[in-house]
N, C-alpha and C positions, 0 to 999 in steps of 0.2 A: 490633516488628522495625525497627531503625534501619539504614539502608543509607548508608554514607558513601562518596561517590564520590571516589576519590583521583585525583591527576593521572595521566593516561594510562590510566585505566579506559576500557572500551569500551562504547559505547552503540549498539545496533542498533535502528533505527526502520523500521517498515513505512510505506508511503505512503498508499494508498487506504483511507479509513475510519479511519486512525490520525492522520495529519498533516492530510490534506485530505479533505473529504467530496466524493466524486465520483459517487455513485450517480445523481443526477439527470442530470448531463451524460452519463454513460455510457448511461442509458436513452434520453435524447433523441436521441443520435447513432445508437443502434440503431434507434429508432423511425423516424427520417428515412430511414435506409438501407433498412429493410424496406419503407417506403412507396415508395421509388424502384424497388426490385427487384420487388416483388409487389403493390403498391398495397393493402397491408393496413395498417389503422390500429390499433395496439395501444394499450390504455388504461393510463395511468400508475398508476391506482388499484390495479391488480393487482400492481404492483411497488413500492408505497410502503414496504413494510417489508422488502424484500429486493433484492439486486442482480441486475439482468438480466445474464446471461452468455451465452456461446456455447452452453452446454448448453440454454438456454431456446429457442434457435433450432430445436432438434429437435422441440419441441412443435408446431411449425407445419407439419411434414412438408415442409420445403424440401428440395430436392435438394442434393447436395454442392456442385454448381456454384453454386447460388443462395446457399448459406451462404458460400461463398468471396467472391462478389460483395458480399454484405451486410457481411461483415467488412472487406473492402477499402474500401468506401464509408464505413463507420463510422469507420475509422482516418483516412481523408482529411478527414472533416468534423468530427472531434472538437474541433479547435482552435476552431471557431466556437461551441462550448458551454462554453468555459472560464469564461465569466461565470456559469454555473450550478453552479460548484464553490464550496466554502467552506473557507477555511483555519481550522483550530481554533486560536483565540488562546491557549488554555491550553497547547497543545502547542508553539506558537511560543515561549512563555515558557520551557518546559522546554528546547527546543533552544538558546535564548539562554543559559540558565543553564549548560548543559554546555559550550557553546563558550567561555564565559568561564573555565571551570575547566580548559580545555585538554584535555578528554577527547577520545578518538578517537571520532568520530561516523560511523556507517555507515548508509547507506540500503540495505535489502534488500527489494525489492518484486517482486511477481509481475506487475507492469506491464511493458509493452514499453519498450525504451529510448526510443523516439520519444515515447510518451505520458508517460513519467516526466519526460523533459526538457522537454516542453511545460508540464507542471504546475510543475516546479521553476523554470523561467524566468518563468512567469506570476506566481508569488508571490515571485520573487527569493530562492529558498532554496538554490541550488546551493552557495553559499559556506559553508553550515553543515556540509557533508559532506566528510569526508576520503576516503571511498570510496563509490561508488555501484554497486550490483549490481542487475541486472534479470533478468527471466525468461529472456532469451536466454543468460545466464551459467550458469544451473544446470539448464535444460531439465527441468522436472518433478521434479528431485531436491529433497531437503530444503535449502532456502536457507540455513538456519543452519549446517548441517553443511558446506556448500560454502564459506561465508564463513569459518568457523572454520579449515577446512583450508587454504584459499587464503592467508589472512593469518597462519596459525599462531598463533591466538589462545588465550589462557588462559581457559577457560570460567568460571573462578572470578571473573574480573574483568568479566564481561559483564552488562549490563542490557539487557532487551529491551522494546520498546514495540510492541505488536501488537494487532490487533482481531479476527483470525480464530481461532476455536477450534482448527481443525486446525493452524494455524501455531504456535499456543501449545504445543500438544502436541508438535509437531516440535522446538521449541526445548528443551523439557524432556527429550525423548527422547534428545538427544545429550549431556545432562549439565549444561545450564544450570540453576542453582538456581531452582526454581519460585517462590521468594520474590523473585527478581530479574526475573521476567517479569510485565509489567504489561499487563493486558487493558484496552484503551481503546476499547470499541465506540462509534462515533460521537463520538469525542473526549471521552467521559465522563471525568471526573477521578477518579483512584484516590487515596484519601486517604493511602496509603502514600508517595506521591510527595512529600508535605510533609516527610517525614523524610529525604529524599535530600540 
C-alpha cells in the first residue's frame, strides 16, 4: 500500500506517546503531588509499562477534595519535569517532511492546553502545526470527529498518527481509512511510513 501525500493533504498528530514520550514526567509530577497531599510514596516500577492517570488516583481511596488538590499541584509542578520527557526523533523527521510538502498539520491531543503548550514550547514544535486542538476543545467527545467537523475536512485526505488504541478506533469509526491511521506506540516506526 503506497500513500502519496499531495499538497494540502491533512495530517493529524497526537502528542503524548506519539510525538513526545511524557509518561515519566507525568508519573513524577503525580508522585510529588501525592507526596505533598498525603505523604504517600508511590513506586515508579509499578507504572513502568503504563501511564499513571487520574483514574489511578482512585486506587488510593483519596477523597474528591484530595484528588482535586493532587491534580492542581501536579499541573503546577509539571513544568519542572519537562527534562524527563523525550522527543521522538523519527516523528520529528515525519513532521519536517510534511511541513516541507505544505500539508495541513493538526495537533489533536487529550492533553490540556497548558500542558500541550508547555511541551510544544519546550521542544520548539509550535510552528509545525497549522491548528492545535486540546481536550478543552472537545470535552470527552471523539477528537477526530470534532476536528473534521470544525475544519470541514475531507476524510479521504487525512493521515492520522496516534498511539492509543481507543483513539485509533475513534479515527476509523468516523470514516478515516484504517490504512491511513498509523499506530505509533512509544514512537515506534511503522514501515508503511517509508512509502508516504
